[in-house]
Phi, psi and omega in degrees: 000125183287138177250123180268121184256153175300149177270160177300320180298318178298320179292324177297318178298316182297316181295318180298318179294322179295321182285322186264339179064022184203129184297320181296312180292323177296320179296318177299319179298325182268000180060042176226171176284160179297322180294324178295315180295316180298318179295322180296320179289323176296321177297321178295317179297319179296318180298319182274347178070034181204159176271126179259331187227128173270125185251129170228177181294327186251336190231139169252117184235125179279141174288163177305319178291323178300321177299316181294319182290324177297320178295318179292325179298323178298318179296319180297315180294322179298318178292325178295318177294325177295324178298314178295321179295324178299317178295319181294323182294335179281344180269214181291129183294145180050057173227161181081199187274140175216123182262112187246124173268141181221136181279155187296337180271008173240314190311304187286345185260333183254313188300315182301335183265335181261333185296320177301320179292322179295322180295325178293320182288320186232074185294341181268001179274128177250107181269131173247112188263144179222115183260121176197174184296165182302315182298313180295322180294317181293322177296318179294325178298314183284341174278354181085009179278340177234152177269323179204167186224135174261112186217179180249133179254154005282143174200135181283091185262007178090204186278085183229159165254158179205163173233130179287139181257299181212161169266134184239107183289152177260138179240157172257128181256129182242151170299159182306129177083359184256351183290134176300152180279065182225152178288330177213161187249115174288147183305330183295341182269358180284126178278099186298331180290345180249007186280129176253133187224163171289151181290166179303144182109341177264122185291339178302322178300313181294322179297317181295316180295321178295322180293325180283330181054045177230092185304332184291340182296320183304320183276347187255358183306132185287329185201148176248145178225165183264350181209158177295325180297322176295318179299319179299317178298319180295315179296317182297335178266014173078019185271356179158197179231164184206174176265137176225132177284153181304324180303317180290323178296315181293337177276357175090025185295335180254009175298147180065023172235173176263009185294140173245133183242138177231142178294147177283129181270094183201145176298332180252028184277033176221160168239153181256117176280128186219157172252124184239150178212164180299137179300140180069021175297138178293348181258020184305316181298321177297316181295322178294322177296318177297318179299319179298318180294315180295322180297316180296313182291317182292323180299330179284340188258332187277083174220122184298146180285000000 
């Protein structure tokens, strides 16, 4: 007796709908029409002989069984991607598609300078980049949406392996003329009432606060921003001071401003830039090779101006 199994495409449609909670957005994510995606999920329900999704005009709600099947579908797709990755790893190293997640406090400062060199070394590698916070990147990694993630440690990314690339020192940025006449700044001298920080969700904020070891700073931050570039503009206009990683300084983030930067004087005044991937990935050797290349290129670049 023939057993008809769900197709990979049907499982992809189901997962996309579960993640986006909307047929239109799920269809866009899968690059198909809404009717195609809806038909694919109905075919899956017919094949399994059960309703997975309750449909109304305003809400898409998964049934309890639908929730379980969507979770299992993610595992199936992850294993399928691992199968494809295993085949790719046996061929030419660092060739074909690779989906890389990068956090916002690394992406604009490191990637533009290392990617051209990486492309020269590995011309057959096709990188698909996705910039988002550490938490979102790690979740996408474990869902199988990313192959590896470029992030800053320490950060709880789950069951992953990683290779450290570089140490990235933290600096304090002051408006023109306000920096203390010191080679480095001890945390006790930071004016918490004037501190400008990244909003919650950015690990740079947590790294800086941990390095300062001053719990009151978290509650006293004068303003939150969504990017380092916004913080730089605020500091340059005399609205406060902020933390900036050495990587951003070496990329010229404070050029053409009056900002003065001093290193943070702390045993934990650095973050570790690392490349992480799911533990036991069949492409581990490739990721380590990529990490070595990124470490070499980044080490040449991270020097403050």
